[in-house]
TIGURO-993260 format. One record per residue (C-alpha): x negated, y negated, z; residue in three letters; residue number from 1. Coordinates in steps of 0.1 Angstrom, whole numbers. Layout:
// TIGURO-993260
     c1     c2     c3  rest   nr
      X      Y      Z   ALA  NUM
...
This chain:
// TIGURO-993260
     c1     c2     c3  rest   nr
      0     -2      0   MET    1
    -22    -27    -15   GLY    2
    -47    -40    -37   SER    3
    -77    -21    -49   SER    4
   -101    -51    -58   PRO    5
   -133    -39    -75   SER    6
   -168    -59    -67   THR    7
   -170    -90    -61   VAL    8
   -190   -116    -42   GLU    9
   -169   -134    -19   VAL   10
   -177   -167     -6   THR   11
   -144   -180      7   SER   12
   -141   -185     38   THR   13
   -104   -177     60   GLY   14
    -89   -184     95   ILE   15
   -117   -195    119   GLY   16
   -149   -183     96   GLY   17
   -156   -143     92   GLY   18
   -179   -117     71   LYS   19
   -159   -101     41   ALA   20
   -165    -65     34   PHE   21
   -179    -60     -1   PRO   22
   -157    -44    -26   ARG   23
   -170    -16    -45   PRO   24
   -166     -3    -81   LYS   25
   -153     29    -91   GLY   26
   -124     46    -80   MET   27
   -111     86    -80   SER   28
    -78     96    -96   LEU   29
    -54    107    -67   SER   30
    -33    132    -74   TYR   31
     -3    110    -85   TRP   32
    -24     88   -106   LEU   33
    -34    119   -127   GLN   34
      3    122   -137   GLY   35
      9     92   -148   VAL   36
    -23     81   -169   ARG   37
      1     77   -201   ALA   38
     23     53   -184   SER   39
     19     16   -200   PRO   40
     23      6   -165   LEU   41
    -11     14   -154   LEU   42
    -29    -16   -176   ASP   43
      6    -36   -181   HIS   44
      0    -76   -185   ARG   45
     31    -97   -193   THR   46
     13   -125   -206   THR   47
    -23   -124   -222   GLU   48
    -35   -155   -200   GLY   49
    -24   -162   -164   LEU   50
      0   -187   -156   PRO   51
    -14   -223   -145   GLN   52
     10   -222   -117   ALA   53
     36   -199   -101   ALA   54
     60   -203    -75   ASP   55
     48   -172    -56   ILE   56
     17   -154    -66   VAL   57
     17   -118    -48   ILE   58
    -20   -101    -46   ILE   59
    -14    -63    -47   GLY   60
      9    -43    -67   SER   61
     12     -9    -41   GLY   62
     43     -5    -23   MET   63
     41    -37     -2   SER   64
     39    -62    -31   GLY   65
     62    -45    -54   THR   66
     92    -45    -27   LEU   67
     80    -79    -21   THR   68
     90    -90    -56   ALA   69
    117    -69    -57   TYR   70
    134    -84    -25   GLU   71
    129   -117    -36   LEU   72
    141   -114    -70   LEU   73
    171    -97    -61   THR   74
    180   -121    -34   ARG   75
    207   -148    -40   PRO   76
    183   -183    -56   ASN   77
    151   -161    -65   PRO   78
    120   -182    -70   PRO   79
    120   -191   -110   LYS   80
     82   -176   -111   SER   81
     65   -148    -93   ILE   82
     28   -135   -103   VAL   83
     18   -101    -91   ILE   84
    -22    -97    -95   LEU   85
    -38    -62    -92   GLU   86
    -74    -60    -92   ALA   87
    -69    -27   -108   ARG   88
    -41     -2   -122   GLU   89
    -10     -9   -109   LEU   90
     -5     10    -74   CYS   91
    -37     23    -73   SER   92
    -46     15    -34   GLY   93
    -36     33     -9   ALA   94
      2     40    -20   THR   95
    -12     58    -51   GLY   96
    -38     75    -29   ARG   97
    -14     90      0   ASN   98
     -7    124      3   ALA   99
     34    117     -5   GLY  100
     47    121     30   HIS  101
     75     99     42   CYS  102
     76    109     79   LYS  103
     92     88    108   PRO  104
     75     91    142   ASP  105
    103     98    164   GLN  106
     88    109    194   TYR  107
     47    114    198   ARG  108
     36     77    190   GLY  109
     58     62    225   PHE  110
     30     69    246   ALA  111
     -1     53    225   LYS  112
     22     22    219   TYR  113
     36     19    252   GLU  114
      0     13    261   LYS  115
     -6    -13    235   ILE  116
     28    -33    232   VAL  117
     51    -18    263   GLY  118
     76     11    266   ALA  119
    106    -11    252   GLU  120
     87    -23    221   GLN  121
     74     14    216   ALA  122
    111     26    211   LYS  123
    119     -2    190   LYS  124
     87      6    169   LEU  125
    101     49    168   LEU  126
    135     31    162   GLU  127
    123      7    135   HIS  128
    105     43    119   GLU  129
    138     60    114   PHE  130
    155     32    100   GLU  131
    126     24     74   THR  132
    130     61     64   TRP  133
    166     62     60   SER  134
    162     31     36   ARG  135
    137     49     11   VAL  136
    160     77     11   VAL  137
    188     53      6   ASP  138
    171     37    -20   PHE  139
    160     65    -42   VAL  140
    193     84    -38   LYS  141
    214     51    -50   LYS  142
    188     37    -78   GLU  143
    185     74    -90   LYS  144
    150     70    -87   VAL  145
    129    102   -106   ASP  146
    100    104    -78   CYS  147
    104    140    -68   ASP  148
    121    132    -38   LEU  149
    125    159     -9   TRP  150
    147    155     25   VAL  151
    138    183     49   GLY  152
    129    195     82   ASP  153
     92    182     89   THR  154
     77    202    117   LEU  155
     54    193    145   ASP  156
     29    220    155   VAL  157
      9    223    184   ALA  158
    -17    249    179   MET  159
    -31    249    215   SER  160
    -10    253    250   PRO  161
    -26    223    261   GLU  162
    -16    204    228   LEU  163
     19    218    238   ALA  164
     22    204    274   ALA  165
      7    171    265   LYS  166
     30    166    234   THR  167
     61    178    255   ALA  168
     55    155    283   ALA  169
     55    124    259   VAL  170
     87    137    242   PHE  171
    102    141    278   ASP  172
     91    103    286   ALA  173
    105     92    256   TYR  174
    138    110    263   LYS  175
    137     96    298   ALA  176
    134     63    288   TYR  177
    167     65    269   GLY  178
    152     73    233   GLY  179
    169     89    210   LYS  180
    156    127    202   VAL  181
    192    147    197   ASP  182
    182    149    168   HIS  183
    152    169    170   ILE  184
    149    204    176   THR  185
    123    218    200   TYR  186
    110    255    211   THR  187
     83    260    233   SER  188
     83    296    229   ASP  189
     52    304    209   PRO  190
     68    336    189   ALA  191
     98    315    179   GLU  192
     68    282    171   ALA  193
     47    307    148   GLU  194
     80    323    128   LYS  195
     90    284    120   ILE  196
     62    276    113   SER  197
     42    304     96   ARG  198
     15    294    113   LEU  199
     -7    319    135   LYS  200
    -11    304    171   GLY  201
     13    279    174   ALA  202
     25    272    205   GLN  203
     53    246    200   ALA  204
     72    232    171   VAL  205
     94    199    170   TRP  206
    115    192    138   SER  207
    135    169    125   TRP  208
    143    154     89   LYS  209
    116    138     71   ALA  210
    111    134     38   SER  211
     81    138      7   THR  212
     80    122    -28   LEU  213
     61    108    -55   TYR  214
     51     70    -40   PRO  215
     34     60    -76   TRP  216
     67     67    -94   LYS  217
     92     45    -69   LEU  218
     65     20    -71   VAL  219
     67     19   -108   ALA  220
    109     22   -108   HIS  221
    110     -7    -87   ILE  222
     81    -27   -107   MET  223
    102    -19   -140   LYS  224
    134    -37   -123   ILE  225
    110    -67   -114   CYS  226
     95    -68   -149   LEU  227
    136    -70   -160   ALA  228
    140    -99   -138   GLN  229
    108   -121   -150   GLY  230
     81   -106   -127   LEU  231
     47   -116   -143   ASN  232
     27    -85   -136   LEU  233
    -11    -85   -143   GLN  234
    -33    -59   -136   THR  235
    -71    -53   -135   TRP  236
    -75    -89   -126   THR  237
    -96    -92    -90   PRO  238
    -86   -123    -67   VAL  239
   -122   -136    -56   THR  240
   -106   -164    -33   SER  241
    -80   -187    -20   VAL  242
    -85   -218    -16   THR  243
    -67   -252    -12   ALA  244
    -58   -266    -46   SER  245
    -82   -302    -47   PRO  246
    -59   -314    -75   ASN  247
    -21   -308    -55   THR  248
    -21   -309    -18   PRO  249
      1   -285     -4   GLY  250
     -7   -255    -29   ARG  251
    -32   -232    -28   TRP  252
    -58   -222    -58   ASP  253
    -58   -183    -61   VAL  254
    -89   -179    -82   ASN  255
    -97   -150   -103   THR  256
   -124   -141   -128   GLU  257
    -99   -149   -154   ARG  258
    -86   -181   -143   GLY  259
    -67   -194   -115   THR  260
    -32   -200   -106   ILE  261
    -19   -222    -85   THR  262
      7   -218    -61   THR  263
     26   -230    -29   PRO  264
     33   -197    -18   THR  265
      3   -169    -19   VAL  266
     16   -132     -4   VAL  267
    -12   -108      9   PHE  268
     -1    -76      1   ALA  269
    -37    -63      1   THR  270
    -37    -36     37   ASN  271
    -75    -27     36   ALA  272
    -90    -49     10   TYR  273
    -72    -79     34   THR  274
   -105    -92     45   SER  275
   -122    -95      9   ALA  276
   -101   -127      2   ILE  277
    -97   -132     42   LEU  278
   -127   -129     55   PRO  279
   -116   -135     91   ALA  280
    -94   -107     91   PHE  281
   -123    -83     94   ALA  282
   -116    -86    131   LYS  283
    -83    -74    127   PHE  284
    -80    -53     96   ILE  285
   -111    -27     87   GLN  286
   -111     -5     57   PRO  287
   -119     29     61   THR  288
   -118     58     37   ALA  289
    -98     93     45   HIS  290
    -95    121     19   MET  291
    -66    140      9   CYS  292
    -68    176     -7   ASN  293
    -45    195    -34   LYS  294
    -42    232    -30   VAL  295
    -23    257    -53   VAL  296
     -6    281    -31   PRO  297
    -14    319    -33   PRO  298
     14    341    -47   ARG  299
     25    350    -10   THR  300
     33    312     -3   PHE  301
     50    308    -38   ALA  302
     87    311    -53   GLY  303
    108    325    -27   GLY  304
     83    325     -4   ARG  305
     70    290     -8   ALA  306
     64    264     24   LEU  307
    102    248     31   GLN  308
     88    223     55   ASN  309
     63    194     56   SER  310
     41    193     88   TYR  311
     21    179    113   GLY  312
     -2    200    122   VAL  313
    -18    193    157   LEU  314
    -50    211    156   ALA  315
    -65    230    185   ALA  316
   -100    212    179   SER  317
    -84    179    172   GLY  318
    -69    160    148   GLY  319
    -38    167    126   LEU  320
    -29    183     93   TYR  321
     -1    161     75   SER  322
      9    183     50   ILE  323
     33    180     17   ASN  324
     41    214      3   PRO  325
     63    192    -29   ARG  326
     92    215    -18   CYS  327
    116    200    -46   SER  328
     88    198    -74   ALA  329
     58    219    -83   ASP  330
     48    234    -48   GLY  331
     15    227    -49   VAL  332
      4    220    -14   VAL  333
     -9    183     -6   LEU  334
    -32    180     27   PHE  335
    -34    144     44   GLY  336
    -42    130     79   GLY  337
    -67    130     99   SER  338
    -79    168    102   ASN  339
   -107    178    126   PRO  340
   -136    174    103   ASN  341
   -130    138     94   GLN  342
   -149    127    121   GLY  343
   -178    140     99   GLN  344
   -166    114     72   LEU  345
   -162     85     95   LYS  346
   -196     89    104   ALA  347
   -206     93     67   TYR  348
   -193     60     63   LEU  349
   -206     44     87   ASP  350
   -240     48     79   GLU  351
   -233     24     50   ASP  352
   -206     -5     49   PRO  353
   -201     -4      9   MET  354
   -189     29     13   ARG  355
   -156     18     36   LEU  356
   -142      2      9   PHE  357
   -155     30    -15   ASP  358
   -124     51    -34   ASP  359
   -145     74    -56   SER  360
   -155     94    -31   LEU  361
   -142    129    -39   GLY  362
   -146    168    -21   ASN  363
   -165    154      9   PHE  364
   -169    192     19   GLN  365
   -163    191     59   PRO  366
   -129    179     55   VAL  367
   -122    203     22   THR  368
   -138    234     50   ASP  369
   -110    225     72   ALA  370
    -85    226     50   VAL  371
    -95    258     37   ASN  372
    -97    269     75   ASP  373
    -59    265     82   LEU  374
    -48    278     51   THR  375
    -68    312     54   SER  376
    -69    315     88   ASN  377
    -35    300    101   ALA  378
    -10    303     74   PHE  379
      0    341     78   GLU  380
     -6    362     49   GLY  381
    -23    331     25   TRP  382
    -53    356     21   GLY  383
    -37    380     10   GLU  384
    -38    375    -27   ASP  385
    -72    378    -41   PRO  386
    -91    346    -52   PRO  387
    -82    341    -92   ALA  388
    -87    310   -115   PRO  389
    -59    279   -105   GLY  390
    -57    291    -70   LEU  391
    -67    275    -38   GLY  392
    -81    245    -31   PRO  393
    -85    224    -67   GLU  394
   -103    187    -58   TYR  395
    -96    161    -34   SER  396
    -97    119    -38   TRP  397
   -104     95    -16   SER  398
    -79     63     -3   GLY  399
    -86     37     19   ILE  400
    -67     32     51   ILE  401
    -66     -5     65   GLY  402
    -68      1    102   LEU  403
    -50    -24    126   SER  404
    -72    -37    155   ALA  405
    -41    -30    174   ASP  406
    -28      0    152   SER  407
      4    -21    141   LEU  408
      8    -37    107   PRO  409
      7    -77    108   PHE  410
     36    -94     90   ILE  411
     41   -129     87   GLY  412
     24   -164     80   THR  413
    -13   -167     81   VAL  414
    -24   -191    112   PRO  415
    -36   -221    101   ASP  416
    -25   -219     63   ARG  417
     11   -229     57   PRO  418
     25   -211     24   GLY  419
      1   -179     32   GLN  420
     20   -149     40   TRP  421
      9   -115     48   ILE  422
     20    -77     48   CYS  423
     -8    -55     54   ALA  424
    -31    -35     82   GLY  425
     -6     -4     82   PHE  426
    -31     21    101   HIS  427
    -26     49     76   GLY  428
     12     51     84   HIS  429
     28     24     56   GLY  430
     52     51     43   MET  431
     70     44     75   ALA  432
     72     11     79   HIS  433
     72    -12     43   ILE  434
    107     -5     34   PHE  435
    118    -28     65   THR  436
     88    -47     68   CYS  437
     85    -63     29   ALA  438
    124    -71     35   PRO  439
    115    -87     65   GLY  440
     89   -107     53   LEU  441
    110   -121     26   VAL  442
    134   -131     48   THR  443
    107   -151     64   LEU  444
     97   -168     34   ILE  445
    131   -178     28   GLU  446
    133   -200     61   GLY  447
    146   -173     83   GLY  448
    135   -163    118   THR  449
    121   -132    131   TRP  450
    148   -123    148   ALA  451
    168   -123    114   GLU  452
    143    -97    104   THR  453
    151    -70    124   GLY  454
    116    -58    128   LEU  455
    101    -52    162   PRO  456
     88    -82    180   GLU  457
     52    -70    182   CYS  458
     50    -68    143   LEU  459
     48   -102    138   GLU  460
     13   -120    130   LEU  461
      8   -150    159   THR  462
    -21   -166    169   PRO  463
    -14   -147    202   GLU  464
    -16   -117    193   ARG  465
    -47   -124    173   LEU  466
    -62   -138    202   ALA  467
    -48   -109    227   ASN  468
    -67    -85    202   ILE  469
    -99   -109    209   GLY  470
   -136   -105    197   ASP  471
   -143    -69    200   GLU  472
   -114    -51    186   PRO  473
   -111    -13    187   ASN  474
   -104      6    155   PHE  475
   -108     38    166   ASN  476
    -73     47    181   LYS  477
    -56     76    164   PRO  478
    -45     70    126   VAL  479
     -8     89    122   ILE  480
């Protein structure tokens, strides 16, 4: 959910100054991007050159940027001109690189969020995620979007007695606080947990409704509507800086390698790449690469025996596997999340800051090994078929997560920069936020109050929130 800039030397300064991250060239092709290589939207430019001015300029063509444009264009009195600038291909940032899981957290994040923002806001966050998921499903069904939508039971599976007890304690605490859990099915019987999950060693299972989908195709559908409403999309147009216009007071110059657009309103839908244009946000949003893996299941997990649930597998050795089995599509199993060996990837990235923005990485072996370990040793019967061409792990790709310093996205106006707005920092969980956050941002842009957005108060970008984060933020909070 965000733009994906290529290498540019950034000299602009953001609020309060700060150091920008460099932006590397090159990109891997995710499963989603591989499947749409013939789409003319990938490199679409509505006009040959950039317009000199626009009412609104949105930076980033992922879910955040595209949905923001949609909301602006489909409400009463839309702006006369909106330009979306994308540094590379349409939706080639995080939205086009995730594992396709839209899974609202319904209890597990309560303990973490309670420590950060208090119990009441934690409860609102979990309710907000369910509303976001509902809006995604309702939109896809209403618009008849061809994006492989699956709606079914997602499973949280605890793979050790200690994890089962810890997770159950969080569930019980959320329920005791008044959290809605009557839609969640739970078993702490290991035999039943193994049967439901098909995972040897499973100790407990929690189940509720969630979805998987083809996120690039959803963005493309929304983008087509926007283009029909007059949106100007410019791909392969990296923004180098946003500066005060020297010629027009109260306006901003959005500077690119292809020219400058002057506008009163700028929207940063840039997620992990925000600090490349707003350097001060390096203190609040940090990029880090994550890996996703594509695995073709064996005969024992195909046809009538294909996986029928999506998963969050809480591994005994630490970390979490997010699993999308594409139940309503081709049955290819996609692995994301923070599996036990993602820590080795993080150590590799930390050796060179350039790597933090580098989504050209593929097949980081320790992460792939962890996926192979789960499928071969935990899924009952997975290894019964002999190896054969076309089966098993095929490849993996990288995507850049925008880690938030307090684990929550930033929605609102950029302090000290009137007319600049932001919808970014989704901490690896954008699919469960954006379909409510982007409309909320548009409400603010149109002059509405935060209360009118319907969003949890803790998501608002305020000077006080940034001050609370301080100068030594902690980006090591769990991603999912």
